[in-house]
C-alpha positions in Angstrom: 83.4 126.1 172.1 86.0 123.6 170.9 84.1 120.8 172.6 80.9 122.0 170.8 82.6 121.7 167.4 84.0 118.3 168.3 80.5 117.1 169.2 79.2 118.6 165.9 81.7 116.6 163.9 81.1 113.4 166.0 77.3 113.5 165.2 77.6 114.6 161.6 75.8 112.4 159.1 78.9 112.6 156.9 82.0 110.5 157.5 85.1 112.4 158.7 88.6 111.0 159.0 91.9 112.6 160.0 95.0 110.8 158.8 98.7 111.2 159.6 101.3 111.3 156.9 101.8 107.5 157.0 98.1 106.8 156.4 97.1 105.9 160.0 93.8 107.3 161.3 94.2 109.8 164.1 90.5 110.6 164.6 87.2 109.8 163.0 83.5 110.3 163.8 80.6 107.7 164.2 79.7 107.7 160.5 83.3 107.0 159.5 83.4 104.2 162.0 80.4 102.7 160.2 82.0 103.3 156.8 85.2 101.4 157.9 83.1 98.2 158.1 82.9 98.2 154.3 86.1 100.0 153.0 89.7 99.8 154.1 91.7 102.6 155.7 94.3 102.4 153.0 91.7 103.0 150.2 90.3 106.0 152.0 93.7 107.5 152.6 94.6 107.1 148.9 91.3 108.8 148.1 92.3 111.7 150.2 95.9 112.0 148.9 94.9 111.6 145.2 92.3 114.4 145.5 94.3 116.8 147.7 95.1 120.3 146.4 98.6 121.0 145.2 99.1 123.6 147.9 98.0 123.8 151.6 94.2 124.3 151.9 91.0 122.5 150.9 89.8 120.8 147.7 86.1 120.2 147.2 85.4 117.6 144.5 82.1 116.1 143.2 82.6 112.4 142.8 80.3 109.4 142.7 81.3 106.8 145.3 79.5 103.7 146.7 80.6 101.6 149.6 78.1 98.8 150.5 74.7 100.5 150.6 76.1 104.0 151.2 76.5 106.4 148.3 78.4 109.7 148.3 78.3 112.5 145.9 81.3 114.6 146.9 84.4 114.8 149.1 86.4 117.5 150.9 90.1 117.0 151.4 92.2 119.5 153.4 95.6 119.8 154.9 97.5 122.7 156.6 100.9 120.9 157.0 102.7 117.8 155.8 101.8 115.8 158.9 98.0 115.5 158.7 95.3 115.3 156.0 91.5 115.3 156.5 88.8 113.6 154.4 85.1 114.2 154.6 82.6 112.4 152.4 79.2 113.8 151.6 76.4 111.2 151.8 73.5 110.9 149.4 70.5 111.0 151.6 66.9 110.1 150.5 63.7 110.2 152.5 61.8 108.2 150.0 60.2 105.0 151.2 60.9 101.6 149.5 57.7 100.2 148.0 57.4 96.8 146.3 54.1 95.8 144.6 53.0 92.5 146.1 51.2 91.3 143.0 54.6 90.8 141.3 55.9 88.6 144.1 55.5 84.9 144.7 56.3 82.8 147.8 59.2 80.5 147.0 61.9 78.5 148.6 65.1 80.4 147.8 67.2 77.3 147.9 65.1 75.8 145.1 65.9 78.9 143.0 69.6 78.6 143.8 69.6 75.0 142.6 67.6 75.8 139.5 70.0 78.6 138.6 73.1 76.6 139.4 72.1 73.5 137.4 71.2 75.5 134.3 74.0 78.0 134.4 76.8 75.6 135.3 75.6 72.7 133.1 79.1 72.1 131.6 81.1 73.7 134.3 83.6 71.9 136.6 83.1 74.4 139.3 83.1 73.0 142.8 80.8 74.8 145.3 81.2 74.6 149.1 77.7 75.3 150.2 76.8 76.7 153.7 73.0 77.3 154.0 70.9 78.4 156.8 68.0 76.0 156.2 65.8 77.9 158.8 65.2 80.6 156.2 61.5 80.4 155.3 59.9 80.8 151.9 60.1 84.5 150.9 58.3 86.6 148.3 60.4 87.4 145.2 59.8 88.2 141.6 60.9 84.7 140.5 61.9 85.5 136.9 63.8 88.6 137.7 65.6 87.0 140.7 66.6 84.0 138.6 68.1 86.2 135.9 70.1 87.9 138.6 71.3 84.6 140.1 72.2 83.3 136.6 74.5 86.3 136.1 76.1 85.7 139.5 76.9 82.1 138.8 78.1 83.0 135.3 80.8 85.1 136.9 82.3 82.0 138.6 81.6 79.3 136.0 85.3 79.1 134.9 86.7 79.0 138.5 87.8 75.8 140.2 86.1 76.3 143.5 84.0 78.8 145.4 82.0 78.9 148.6 78.3 80.0 148.7 76.9 81.0 152.0 73.2 81.9 152.5 72.2 83.4 155.8 70.1 86.0 157.6 72.1 89.1 158.4 72.2 89.8 162.1 70.9 93.2 163.4 70.1 94.5 159.9 66.7 95.1 158.2 65.1 97.2 155.5 61.8 99.1 155.6 59.7 97.7 152.8 56.1 98.8 152.4 56.4 100.5 155.8 57.3 97.2 157.5 60.6 95.9 158.9 62.1 93.1 156.8 65.1 91.0 157.7 67.8 90.6 155.1 68.9 87.4 153.4 72.4 87.4 152.1 73.9 85.2 149.4 77.7 85.5 149.5 79.7 84.0 146.7 83.4 83.8 147.5 86.4 82.7 145.4 89.9 81.8 146.5 91.1 83.9 143.6 90.8 87.6 143.0 87.9 88.6 140.7 88.0 91.4 138.2 84.7 93.2 137.8 84.8 95.6 134.9 82.3 98.5 135.0 80.1 97.0 132.3 79.7 93.7 134.2 79.1 95.6 137.5 76.4 97.7 135.8 74.6 94.7 134.3 74.6 93.0 137.7 73.5 96.1 139.5 70.6 96.6 137.1 69.5 93.0 137.4 69.7 93.2 141.2 67.6 96.4 141.4 65.0 94.8 139.1 64.8 91.8 141.4 64.5 94.1 144.5 68.0 93.2 145.7 71.3 94.9 146.4 74.6 93.7 145.1 78.1 94.3 146.5 81.5 93.6 145.0 84.8 92.9 146.7 88.2 91.7 145.4 87.3 88.0 145.7 83.6 88.0 146.5 80.1 89.0 145.4 77.2 89.5 147.8 73.6 89.6 146.9 71.1 90.8 149.5 67.3 90.8 149.4 64.6 91.6 152.0 62.7 88.8 153.6 59.2 89.6 152.5 57.0 86.9 154.0 
């Protein structure tokens, strides 16, 4: 029976992590292993500790969390002694299909849009950009106006920095289902040598512009990544 419950946890759609008192992970399931690609162990341990009940037992809390493309609506934190603490995150799951109306999209060279946005947004900026582009990326269908507005916001974030890198590439082994077809993903990764501070208002503006342009946007301490499906 014990093995059955262990297998149940292992194949659960929700991430599960067991920490020791120092914050080291003692065990985790497959979903947690995937989650750890996008968020550090230290951050998840702090999430568990800061939401633990005052006394031994379990604390169930509704929170809104997002790591990469995964969103979570609640967590469960529990401990029965001072040596171990467990964290479980409850994933937001949707079976809706992603549909994009083709009449709003135009085939375009994405590097031309990047140059157009860069030249207009950084007109009086001294920002130096180290560019690393995968020039094998073909023309893709995007809503040109919406995507340009999103790109402009991204470049504006960095216009007062001294230097950044911009890498444009096709993500390996990842795709999205758009209009019931598999589409590869193009990533635009802006990275600074300095830490960035994204306030909630700025994040919300960027997220809204990304969604409007059929893209996803992700924030890190020194980088910003824009991902869009390769609709050909």
